N, C-alpha and C positions, 0 to 999 in steps of 0.2 A: 400344151407346152412340151417341147421335144428337147432332150439333151442331145447335142450333136458331138460334143467332145468333152473328155475329162482328162486332164493331165495332173499327175502327182509326182512330186519330187521330195524325198526325205520323209514320207508319211508312213508311220507304223512300220510294218515289215515289208511294205511294197517296194519293188524295184521302181525305177523311174518309168512310169507307165503312160501310155497315150491310148485311152479307151474311147472307141467310137461306136457307140451303140446304134442300132438301127431303130426304125419306127416299129411299133407293136411290141412283141414280147421278146426280151433278151434274157437268156438263161446263162448264168455264170456258174460253171461247175468246177469242182476240185475237191480234194480231200480236206479234212479238217485242218485248221491252223495254217493254211496256205495263203490267206489274204482276201478271201471272198468278202467277208464282213467288212474288212478295212476299205474296200472300194465303195461300198454303200455308206460307210461312216464318213468318208471323205466328202461325198455328196451332201450328206446331212450337215456336216460342219460348214460347207460352203453356203448352204441355204439358211442355216439358223445360228451360225457362229458358236455351235456347241456340239459336243459328242454325246451319244447315248450311253457310253460305257464309262466315262470318266469326267470329272470336273477339273482335272489338271491337264492343260494343253501340253505340258512337258512330256506327259506319257504318250502323246501322239507323234513325237519325234522319233525317227528311225535311229536305232542304236548306232552310235559312232558319229552322229551328226548333231548340229545344234540349231537346225531350222527345218521347216517344211514349207512347201509352196504348192498350192492347189489352184488350178484354173478350170473353171467350168464354163462352157459355151452352150447357150440355149437358143432356141428359136420359138418365139411365141407367135400368136396370131398377127400382131401388129409390130413386133420389134424383135431384134436380136439382142441378147444380153450376154456379156462376158463378165464373170465374177472371179476375182482373184483373192485368195486368202493366203496370207504370209505370216508365219510365226517365226520369230528369231529372238532367242535369249529372253523370253518373257514378254516380248512386245508383239501384239497381235495387230495386223494391218489388213484392211479390206479395200479393194477397189471395185467399182462397177463401171464398166465401159471406160476404163482408164482413169476414172476420177476417184480420188481417195474418199473414203466414207468413215466418219467418226462415230456415228450413232447406229445402234441396233435397228432402229426404225428405218434407216436408209438401206438396210440389207434384207430384212424380212419381206417376203412377198416377191422378191426379184426372181428367185427360183423356188417355186412352190412344190413341196414334196409331201407325200404321205408315206411314212416309214413304218414298217413292222419288223420287229425282232423277237426272238424267243423271250427276251426280258419283258416284253410288253404284256405278258400275262399278269404283271403287277397292276395293270390298268383295271383288272377285275378283282384279283385277290389281294392287292396291296392296300396300303393306307390311303386315306383321303387325299393326301398330298400328291400321290401319283395321278389321281384323276384331275386335280386342279391344274397340275403341270400340263397334262394333255389339253385341257380346255384352253389354258393360257397360250400354249404354243400354236394351236390350230387357229384360234381366233385372231391371234396377233399376225399370222400370215395373211389372213383374209381382210382384216379391218384395221387400218392405221389408227382409227379413233379408239379402238379397244386397247391397242398397245399403249397409246398415250395415257389413257385412263388408268391402265395397269401400272405404268411407271409412276404416275403421280400418286396413286393409291399406296404403292410400296414406299415411296418417299415419305408420305405422311405417316404411315405406320411406323417406319423407323424413327421418325422424330417423336411421335407420341410415346413409343417404348423407351426412348432415351429419357424423356421427361419423367416417366414412371420410375426409372431407376435412380433418380436423384433423391437426395435426402429431403430437399424442400422442392415441392412441385407447385408451379404457378397455375392456378385454375384457368386463368384467361388464356394461357398458352395451350393448355389441354383443349379448351373449347375451339381454339383456332384450328388445331390439327384435326379435331373431330369434325369440324365443318368440311375440311378437305376430304376426309374419309367418307363422309356422307355424300358429297358431290360426286366423287369418282366411283365410290362403291355402288351407287345407283346405276351408273353406266355398266359396270361389270355384271351386275345382277340381271339387268335387262337383256344384255347381249347373251349371257350364258343361258338364261331361260329359253330364249328364242332358238339358240343354237341346238340345245339338247332336245327341244321338241321336234325340230326338223330331223336331227340325227337319229332320234329314236324311230321315227317313221321309216326312214331309209334303212336303218339297221334291221328292223323287224322284218321288212320285206326281203332283204338280202339273206338274213338268217333262215327264213322259211325256204328259200330256194336252195341253199347249201346244206342245211342240217335237216330241215323239212319236218321234224317230228315234235317240235316244241317252240313256243313263242319266246321272243326276246324283247325286252323293253328297257328304256333308260328313263330315269326320273331325276330331275334336278332337285337337290335337297339343300336349299340355302340355309346358312346358319341363322340368319334373321329372315323370317318369312316375308315381311313387308319391306320393300326398299325404302319406303318413306319413314321407316322406324329406326334407321341406322343411327342417326344422331341421338335420339332419345335412349336407345339401348346402350350406346357407349357411355352416355352420361350416367345412367343407372349403374353401370358396371364399374365406375371409377374406383369405388372402395375396394372391390375385389381385385381389380387390376393393379392397384397400388400395392396390395399385399403380395401379388404374384409377380409384380414388376414387368408385366407384359400385357398386351391387348388380347383378351380372351374371346371377344365376339367380333363378328364382321365377315365379309365375303372371303377373307383369307382363311376361314374355317368351313367354307362350303364343301359339298360333296355331291357325287352323282351315284345314285343307286342303280345297279344293273340287275335286272330280274330275268331268270330263265324259268319258264313254266310257272311264272308268278311267285317264285321264290328267290331270295337274295343269292346271286351267284357266288358272292364272296364267301358266304358261309356254307351253302349247300351244294354248289356246283362241283362236279368232278374236275380233275386236272384237264381232261380233254374238253369238257364243256367250257371251262374258263379260257383255255387257249382259243377255242373256236369263237367264243364271244368277243375276245379282244381283237382277233383277226377280222371278224365281220364288222366290228365297229370301225376299224381302219378302212375297210373297203367301202362302207357306207359314206365315210368321209370323202372318198374320192369323188363320189357322185355329188355330194353336198358342195364341194369346192368348185365344181364346174359352173354352178349358178352365178356367183359373183365374179368369177374369173373369166367366164366365157369360153373356157377350154379346160381339159382335164389336167390335174397336176401330174408330176412325175411320180410313179408308183414304185416303191422300193420294198421288196419282201425278202427278208433274210431267213432262210430255212423255214418258210411258211408251210411247206408241204410235209415236213418231217412228222412222222407218226400218224399221218392221215392215210386211210385206205384209198385205193385207186378211184373208187366212185366219188368219194368226197373230194379228193384232189381235183378230179375233173370238174366237179361242180364249182369248186373254188376258182379255178382258172377261168371258167365260163363267166364267173361273176365280175371279172376284170373287164371293163369296157374295151371293145376291140380297137377303138380309136385312141385309147390311152397308151402311152409308152410305159412299159413296166420292165424292171430289172429284178430277176428272181435268182437267188443263190441256192445251190443244192449240192450236197456231197455225193448224190447218186442221180445224175442227169439221165442215165439209162432207164431209170424206173419211173420217169415222168410219164403221165398218160399221153396218148396220141394227140399231137397238136397240129395236125395237117391243115386244120381250118384256120389257123392263126399264122400271121406273119411272125416267124421265129428266127432269132439269131443266136447261135451257140458260141460260147466262149469258154476257155479253160484257163485256170490260174494254178500255178505251182511254184512254190518258193518265192511268191511275190511277183512272178513274171506272168503277165496277162497276154493271152493270144486268142485270136478268133479261130474257131474250128473251120476247116474247109467245108463248103456246102455239100 
């Protein structure tokens, strides 16, 4: 998948830009707080309808305006796709190839991206909710069936929790929503287990190439070990759940354990190890997504090389497939390792104004 054009108007601190990245590696340089991350954020928003930095779309609007408009044009193996995202005074609107889209499922997967930012260290050192969000976002891009099961599971979970908060709870209604949690929870667990098993294999091999001195493994840790036991577990937990007025067991409590040298990275990994592990997991995801997609996703790396030495930076860049399109931001483009063997396009951004460097 290739991004051919990105247009932004009224987004963050960016000027009205028209970004035309080339195939291969695109390096977006500039000092801090000039808009590098905002370019990647605009692409992520177009692909997933969400920002990695805020849950409030109002914060994405450039100061002094009341709307933003993003247009991303891509070329996939069999189709060209144009995605428009428009936000105006609290109303979010998306179009795909000129047709309005009202559901998230109609947007996810149209522009598949793998995005890394410094905040992604939370994937390793953060709470379980960070890792579940990672699973849900990546699987939802790849598999519409997973997204539907996730949406149905969340709806059933909200309804069961609402019942638990009432003074008088109908056991039959609880059973009905537990049946829904059981049905859709099984799908989530099966898909998560398969995804993590494949991702762990790919991440382990990638980590060995880049870091080279210690093994990396990912292990799926479901809250309920047996998918066929979801309904029975929920039934047994009713008394406790009624006291706490929320559902305490189920796939919404799942986790992924990340091990470096056979030790939990969250507890025992250094800051550098945790960042490297998070980055390698994202790079492994690039390879994983190629299978069902038939092509590589767009790779977005925000300050991924910061604090890495030259040798490890070179290994990291070599781990990006040459046929994948990647956009990398850096505050020090002059310190990047030699990239003469890669197709490379250099851009510079200052005060929100984006320009391509002369060859």
